[in-house]
C-alpha positions as CSV (number, residue, x, y, z in Angstrom):
1,M,-25.9,-4.6,-9.7
2,Q,-25.4,-0.8,-9.6
3,Q,-28.2,-0.2,-12.1
4,F,-30.6,-1.6,-9.4
5,G,-29.2,0.7,-6.7
6,V,-26.8,-1.9,-5.2
7,V,-23.3,-1.1,-4.4
8,P,-21.3,-4.3,-4.9
9,M,-18.6,-5.2,-2.5
10,S,-16.2,-8.0,-2.4
11,L,-15.3,-9.3,1.1
12,P,-13.4,-12.3,2.3
13,Y,-15.9,-15.0,3.3
14,E,-14.9,-14.8,7.0
15,D,-15.8,-11.1,7.1
16,V,-19.4,-11.4,5.8
17,E,-21.2,-12.3,9.0
18,L,-19.7,-9.3,10.9
19,A,-20.3,-7.0,7.9
20,I,-24.0,-7.9,8.0
21,Q,-24.3,-7.5,11.7
22,T,-22.7,-4.1,11.6
23,G,-24.6,-2.8,8.6
24,V,-21.7,-2.7,6.2
25,L,-23.6,-5.2,4.1
26,D,-27.4,-5.2,3.6
27,G,-27.4,-8.6,2.0
28,V,-25.4,-11.3,0.3
29,A,-25.6,-12.7,-3.2
30,W,-23.5,-15.8,-2.9
31,S,-25.2,-18.9,-1.7
32,G,-28.2,-21.2,-1.4
33,I,-30.2,-21.5,1.8
34,T,-28.1,-24.6,2.8
35,E,-24.9,-22.5,3.1
36,D,-26.8,-19.7,4.9
37,Y,-27.8,-22.0,7.7
38,T,-24.5,-23.9,7.7
39,V,-22.2,-20.9,8.0
40,G,-24.4,-18.9,10.3
41,W,-25.7,-16.2,8.0
42,A,-29.3,-17.3,8.8
43,D,-28.6,-16.1,12.4
44,V,-27.9,-12.5,11.2
45,T,-30.3,-12.1,8.3
46,D,-34.1,-12.2,8.2
47,Y,-35.0,-13.1,4.6
48,Y,-34.0,-15.6,1.9
49,L,-34.7,-14.6,-1.7
50,T,-36.0,-17.6,-3.6
51,N,-35.3,-16.2,-7.1
52,P,-32.2,-17.7,-8.6
53,V,-30.5,-16.4,-11.7
54,S,-29.3,-19.9,-12.5
55,G,-29.4,-22.3,-9.5
56,A,-26.2,-23.9,-10.8
57,W,-23.4,-24.7,-8.5
58,S,-19.8,-24.9,-9.7
59,G,-17.2,-26.3,-7.4
60,G,-13.7,-26.1,-8.6
61,W,-10.4,-27.5,-7.8
62,F,-7.5,-25.7,-9.4
63,V,-4.0,-27.1,-9.8
64,N,-0.8,-25.5,-11.2
65,T,-0.2,-27.4,-14.5
66,E,3.5,-27.7,-14.1
67,A,3.2,-29.0,-10.5
68,W,0.4,-31.4,-11.5
69,E,2.6,-32.9,-14.2
70,K,5.2,-33.8,-11.6
71,V,2.6,-35.8,-9.5
72,P,2.8,-39.5,-10.2
73,P,-0.2,-40.9,-12.1
74,H,-1.5,-43.0,-9.2
75,L,-1.6,-39.9,-6.9
76,Q,-3.3,-37.9,-9.6
77,Q,-6.0,-40.6,-9.7
78,L,-6.3,-40.6,-5.9
79,F,-6.8,-36.8,-6.1
80,R,-9.4,-37.2,-8.8
81,L,-11.3,-39.7,-6.7
82,A,-11.2,-37.4,-3.7
83,V,-12.6,-34.6,-5.8
84,D,-15.4,-36.9,-7.2
85,K,-16.3,-37.9,-3.6
86,S,-16.4,-34.3,-2.5
87,H,-18.8,-33.4,-5.3
88,Y,-21.0,-36.4,-4.5
89,Y,-21.1,-35.4,-0.8
90,R,-21.8,-31.8,-1.6
91,L,-24.6,-32.7,-4.0
92,H,-26.5,-34.6,-1.4
93,W,-25.7,-32.2,1.5
94,Y,-26.7,-29.2,-0.6
95,W,-30.0,-30.5,-1.9
96,W,-31.0,-32.0,1.4
97,G,-30.5,-28.6,2.9
98,E,-32.5,-26.8,0.2
99,A,-35.5,-29.0,0.9
100,H,-35.1,-29.0,4.7
101,Y,-34.3,-25.4,5.4
102,R,-36.9,-24.0,3.0
103,T,-39.6,-26.0,4.8
104,K,-38.3,-26.5,8.4
105,G,-35.5,-24.0,8.9
106,G,-37.5,-21.5,10.8
107,K,-34.9,-18.7,10.9
108,L,-35.4,-17.0,7.5
109,E,-38.6,-15.8,5.9
110,L,-38.7,-16.9,2.3
111,T,-39.4,-14.0,-0.1
112,T,-39.8,-13.9,-3.9
113,I,-39.6,-11.0,-6.3
114,L,-42.4,-11.0,-8.8
115,A,-41.6,-12.8,-12.1
116,E,-41.9,-9.7,-14.3
117,E,-39.6,-7.7,-12.0
118,W,-37.1,-10.6,-11.7
119,K,-37.0,-10.9,-15.5
120,V,-35.2,-7.5,-15.5
121,V,-32.6,-8.8,-13.1
122,E,-32.1,-12.0,-15.2
123,E,-31.7,-10.0,-18.4
124,A,-29.1,-7.8,-16.7
125,A,-27.3,-11.0,-15.5
126,M,-27.2,-12.4,-19.0
127,K,-25.8,-9.2,-20.3
128,F,-23.1,-9.3,-17.6
129,W,-22.4,-13.0,-18.4
130,D,-22.0,-12.1,-22.1
131,E,-19.4,-9.4,-21.2
132,I,-17.5,-12.0,-19.1
133,A,-17.7,-14.5,-21.9
134,L,-15.8,-12.1,-24.2
135,T,-12.8,-12.0,-21.9
136,S,-11.5,-15.5,-22.6
137,E,-12.3,-18.8,-24.3
138,R,-12.6,-20.5,-20.9
139,N,-15.1,-17.9,-19.6
140,A,-17.1,-18.3,-22.8
141,R,-17.3,-22.0,-22.2
142,V,-18.4,-21.5,-18.6
143,V,-21.1,-19.0,-19.6
144,K,-22.4,-21.4,-22.3
145,I,-22.6,-24.2,-19.7
146,L,-24.6,-22.0,-17.4
147,K,-26.9,-20.8,-20.1
148,D,-27.5,-24.4,-21.3
149,Y,-28.2,-25.4,-17.7
150,I,-30.8,-22.6,-17.4
151,Q,-32.6,-23.1,-20.7
152,P,-34.8,-26.1,-19.6
153,W,-35.9,-24.2,-16.6
154,K,-37.3,-21.5,-18.8
155,Q,-39.7,-23.9,-20.5
156,P,-43.4,-23.7,-19.4
157,A,-44.1,-25.6,-16.2
158,L,-46.6,-28.4,-15.9
159,P,-50.1,-27.0,-15.5
160,T,-51.5,-26.9,-12.0
161,D,-55.2,-26.3,-11.1
162,T,-57.3,-24.7,-13.7
163,D,-60.9,-23.4,-13.7
164,E,-62.1,-26.5,-15.6
165,P,-64.4,-28.8,-13.7
166,G,-62.7,-32.0,-12.5
167,S,-59.2,-30.6,-13.0
168,K,-56.5,-31.6,-10.5
169,S,-53.2,-30.2,-9.5
170,L,-50.3,-32.1,-11.0
171,I,-47.8,-30.8,-8.4
């Protein structure tokens, strides 16, 4: 981020809104538009950048292995079911919000960095991810998952209107 003139800061989640209001932060790279509206950041910011580096969401539940092994199997299964339900709920909550707030939110102006300029950011992100992947086998697996997720999005999109007579938009 520093190569783009950004000074990265790590703050506890609960301090972000005040930091934006007081000018400690100029922006936040953390969330989708659903979270921005849900947590109140749409009340203290003016713009939402529509360029994602990945668009992937990863929700994690972490458990101490030794403690987990002491939990009876039926309670382990109950925990797993609760996690699955949480992911299902989040999936629907999140994507409903992405569609709703982008079209009807009214608080944030959507803005997009031109593709050729954003490509520089994406390339820097991939370089950073590659550095993170080198730090552990687990990190390497996560980076691979994210890169595999992104790859289909990099394929050419369906054609829209062309200059040919009789052509129609497909989207």
